[in-house]
N, C-alpha and C positions, 0 to 999 in steps of 0.2 A: 709488607708482611702483616698477616692477621695474628695478633697475640691476644688471646682472650677476646675482649670486646674492643680492643684497640688496634688501630692500623699504625704500624711503625716502619720506618724505612729500614732497609737491611743494614745499612751502616750504623744506625742508632741501635738496632738490635744487637749487632756485634759488640758495640761499645758497652752495652748493658751487660752482656754475657762475659765480656772480658773483665769488667769491673767486679762481677761476682767471683770470677776466678782469682782475683787479687785480694779482695776483702774477706771472702768467706762469709758474705752476707747475702741474703735474698734482697735484691734491689728491684723495685717496680720500675717499669719503663718510664713512667712520669718523673721518677726521682733520679734518673740517671745523671743528669747534668749537675745537680746540686751535690750529689754524693761523690761524683768524680772530682769536682772542684775541691771539696773538703778533704778527700783522700790525698790528692796531689799536694795540697798546701800544708796539711797538718800531719799526715801519717806515712806517706810513701818514702820520705827521705831521699827522694830523687828529683832532680831538676827536670822540668818539662822538656828541655832540649835533649836530655839523655833518654827520656821516656818515649819520645815520639818514634825513634827508629825501632824500638821494641814493639810498640803498638802496630807500626807499619808491617813489620815482619809477621806478626801473628795475624793481622788482617789479611795479608796475602795468603797465608796458610789456610785460614778460614775460608777465603774465597776459593782456593783450589779444591777444598773438600766439597764446598757447595756446588761448584761447577762439575766436578767429577760425579757427584750424586745425581745431577740432572742429565747426564749422558745415558742414552739407552743401551749402550754396550760398553765392553771393557771391564776388566776385573778391578774391583775396589779393595783397598786395604781396610783394616778394621775401622779407622776413623771415617773414611769415605763411605763405607757401608753403613756405619752408624748414622751419618747424616742422611743417607738415602732412606733408611728405615724410619727415622724420625719424621721425615717429610711425608712418607707414605702413611704413617699412623697418626699424623696430625699433632705432633708434640715438638717441643724445643728443649725439654728439661735436661738432657744430658750434655748439651753443647758447652756450658761453662766447665764441666768436668773435663771434656776433651781439650779445651783451651788450656786448662790448668795442667793437664798431663804433658802437654807439649810446650809448656813455658820454657823459654830459653834459659839454659843453665840447670834445668831439672835433670836432663840427660837420663831419662828412664830407658831401660832396655825395651826393645820392641815386644819381647815376650811378656814383660810386666804390664805394658800398656794394653796388649791384647787380652790379658787375663782380667784386668780391671774393666775394660769395655764389655767383655762377655758377661761379667757378673752384673754390671749396671744394666745392661740390656735384659738379662734374665729377670732381674728385679722389676724393671719397668714393664716388659711385655707379658710376664706371667700375671701381673696385676691387670693388664688390659684384657687378657684372656678371661679373667674372672669378672671383668667389667667393674673393677673397683675404682673409686675416686682417685683422681690424680692431682687434686688441688694442693696437697701438702708436700709433694715430692720435690719441688724446687728448694724448699727449706732443707731437706735432707742432703741434697747435693751441696748446698752451701755449707752445711755442718761438716760434711766429709772434708771439704776443702779447708775449712778453718782448723779442723782437728789434725790435719796431716801435712800442712804446708811445710813444716820444718822436720818432718819425719825422715829417717834414713832411707835412702833409695831402695835398699834391699828389703825394707819392711812395708813399703807403701801398699803393695798388692794385698798382702795378708790383712793389713789394717783396714783398708777400704772394704774388703769382703767381710771382715768381722763386724764392721759397723753396720752394714746392710743386714747381716744375719741376726744381729741383736735386736733389730726393730721388732716390736711386739704389740703394736696397736693397729687397728683396722686401717687407719688412714695412711699407713706407711709400710706395713710389714711385707716380707718377701715370701710369697706362697711356696709351699713345699710340693714335692712330686705328687703325693696322694691327692691333694685338693685339685691340682691342675688336671690330673688324670680323670678324676670323678666328673669334673665339669665338662671337659672336652669329649668324654665318651658319649654323652647324651645331649650336648649343646647343639642347638640348631644354628650352626656357625654362619651359614649363608645369610640368615635373616637377623642375626644378633650383632655381627661386627660390621663396621663401615667397610665398604668394598675395597678401598685402598689398603686398609689394615689387613683384611683377610688375604688379599693378593700377596702382600708382603710376607705373611706367615707361610703361604704356600711356596713362594719363591725361596724362602729360607730353607724349607725342607728340600726343595729341588736342588739348591746349591749344596746342601749337606750330602745328598745322594751323589751328586756329581763329583764332590771332593773325594769320594771313595775310589773313583777311577781316574782321578786327576784331570777331569774335564773342566773347561772354563765355566765361569759363573753364567747363569741364565741371563738372557737379555732382559732389560727392564723396560719393556715396551707396552705396559698395561695390557698384557695378554688377557683374553677373556677367561672367566671362570666357568667351567662346564660342570653340569650335573650329570654324572654317569647314569644313574637312574633318573630319568627325566622328571621334571616337575609335573608334567601332564602324562604320568605313567599309566593312568587307568585306561587310556584308549588302546594301547598296544602291549601293555605289560599287565594284564588282568590277573586278579587273584580270586579265590573261590569263596571266601567267607568275609564277613565284616571285620572279624578279629584280625585276619591276615591283612586286610586293607589298612587297618589302623596301625599294625606293626610296620607295614611298608611306608605309609605316609610319615611316620615318626622319624624315618631315616633319610628322607629326601634331602634335607638341608644339613645333615651332619658332615663333619670334616671328612670322613672316609668315603663319602659319595662325591667329593669335589676334586677337580683337577684343573690344570692349566692347559690351554691349547694355544698354538701359535696363531690360529685364526678360527673364528666361530664356524661351527657346522651349521648348515641350513636347517631350519626347523623340522623339516620332514625327516631328515636323518637323525637329528638330535632326539626327536620324540619317537622314532621308529623302533622296531624290534632290535634286541641286542645284537644278533649276528650281523645285521646291516650296519649298525652303529660301530661295532667293533672293527669291521672291515674298513670303515672310513677312518677310524682312529689309527689303524695300522698303516694306512696309505699315507697319512699326512702328519703323523706325530713325530716331533723331535724332542719332546719333554719326557724326562725320565719318570716323573710322577705318573704320567699316563701310560708310558710303555710298560711299567711293571704290572698295571692292571690288565692291559692287553695280553701280556705274556701269561698271566695266571688264569685267563678265562678262555683258553683255546678249546677246552673240551666241556665247558659248562657255562651257564648263563650268569649274569651279574645279579646277585640277590641279596637278601638281608644279611645272610651269614658273611658274604663277601664284604659288605659295607662295614659290619662290625669288626671283622678281622683287619681290614685296612685302616679303620679308625684307630684301632689299637697300635698299628704300625706307625701311623703318622704322629700319634701322641708320643710314642717312644722317641721318634726323631726330634720332636719339639723339646722334650726333656733333655736330650743329648746336646742340642744346639745351644740351649740356654739352661745349663745345669745349676744346681745349688750345691753348697758345701756338703760333704759327707755327714750324714746324721741330722741335717737340717729339715725341720718339719713345718715351719711357718706357723707356730701357734700364737694366738693373740690373747691378751688379758681382758678384752672387752667384746666378748661374743655377741652381746646385745647390739652393740654398734655395728658389728660385722653383718648381722642379719638385716640391718637397714630397714627399708620399708616393708620387707616381707620376711617371714620366718619359714624355714624349711626344717624337716625332721633332723637333718644333719646338724643344725644349730643346737637343737635340744640335746643331741648326743654329745656334742662338743662341750656343752654346759654341764653335763653329768646328770641331766634330768631323765634321760632315757639311755639305753645301751643296746648294742647289737645283740640279737637273740631274744629280745623282749617279745612277748605275745601281744597282738592286738586283737580285740574281740569286737565283732559287729554289734551295734546296739539297736539296729532297726528291728521292729517286731517280726518281719518276714525272714530275718537272717540271724535270729538270736543264737548265740553260741558259735557262729562261724568265726574261725580264727585265721589270722595271717601272722607273719613273722617279720619283725623289723630287722633289716640288714645293717651291718656296721657302717655302711656309707650313707644310710638314710633312705634307701629304697625299701620297698615292701614286697615280700614274697607271698603270693597268694596262689595256692594250688600249683606251685612250681613255676609260676610266671612272675616276672619282675615288673614292678610299677614304681614310677619315680615320684609319686605324690600320694597322699591319703585319698584325695578325690579321684585320682585315676583308678586306684584299687577299688574304691567304693562303686564307681561307675561300672567296673567290670562285673561286679556282683549284681547290681540293680538294673543294668542295661539302660541307664539314663543318668543324666548329670546329677551328681550328688556332692554335698559338702562333706568331704572326708574327715575334716577336723571335728565335726559333730557326730559322724557316723561311727568312728572307731574309738574304743576305750582301751586303757591299759589295764594291767592286772588288778590294780586296787580299785577299779571302777571309774576313775577319772577319765573323762573324754579328752581326746588330744587337744581340743580347744582350751581346756582347763590347764593342761601342761604348758601350752603356748602362752597363756596369760601369765602364768607363774614366771616363765622365762622373760617375758617382756617387762614385768614389773620388778625383776630382781636388780639389785645393785651389785656391780662387779666387785669381786673380793678386794681389789687394789684401790677402790674408791671409798672414801669415808662416808658413813651415813650422815644425812643432814641432821637427824635427831637421834644420836646414839643412845642406847639404853645404858643405865648405870649398873 
């Protein structure tokens, strides 16, 4: 198994994750043996002869989850599905939690286990959807185990969820509905997410739809991901103006334009006119995700409005599959860190430097006095059209590439680049200043 930069045998990886589940500590693969030895000799209070049957039992359980997750068909329980989804998305982080939940003698009800697994997956996969770092998540799982090992059975679910909900720094927080919706609405999902992870997200939505009518889970056969509006749309799906072409191209890789097929369409049909493509989908489809599109387009073509509507539907499904506690918004105390290597207008709004409804004024001599409006989600409204960045709105005016951070100014005359600089140089309120004033 590949774990970070290391290759580890599956048995060693299991023992490492089992050890995390017992110690409540993040243990590196290289330190497994020494930490195991010290824990057994100095902390466990259990003889090795008594411990071996327990390890064997949990190893067999772990093996059963691993093997079930590798099967292309058959319904999986919450633990088996968690193992499959982790494999598909390239992580191992939740496995110590699962080993801990099923520890002999813990005797948690299935409903409580399912509740905890759903919350942990929501925390993990919402972060992946926002492409946030995962390097600090193993520590959080270890902290949860350490804090709740002796918790009453009927309290563990609420305590684990509460622990996740209280995280408030960029490296570990649990994103709320609003941020996930804003990201997925315009994210070029096909080009931004690893293919296995994206397929897993689509499979989760498919299973969510199937559960509504008590159908079995979708087969896990690496089904191809199809663009409904083809990537090479200009040949057979032409539009009349450059602006319309830009609008169409922006939607090609969005979530609402993607679906799963049981087998790939040939390129002629895939890139051909919608009536022919729809007919082919109708003949061969067994995927609910695809069937819903086919059913809704009997009397009209697949277009930008359809992609936007379906994106909203799929985002709603994602938020239902991996929900957050009621009232949870996922705010952080370090928005500068959250902005990472790039700053967006939404970061300036979150930091209180700008707000929705603010006017933006063009500074270029040819467009003096031209105004746009900053939306609450960080988009820009210019003449009734929505743009996702300052540069996109500036380009729409000038008809050529333009640095929007220099082009737009706020009401007091500062250019957006000045507000951005203020944001980047600010010290978060919860962090002490290096040279405090007296």
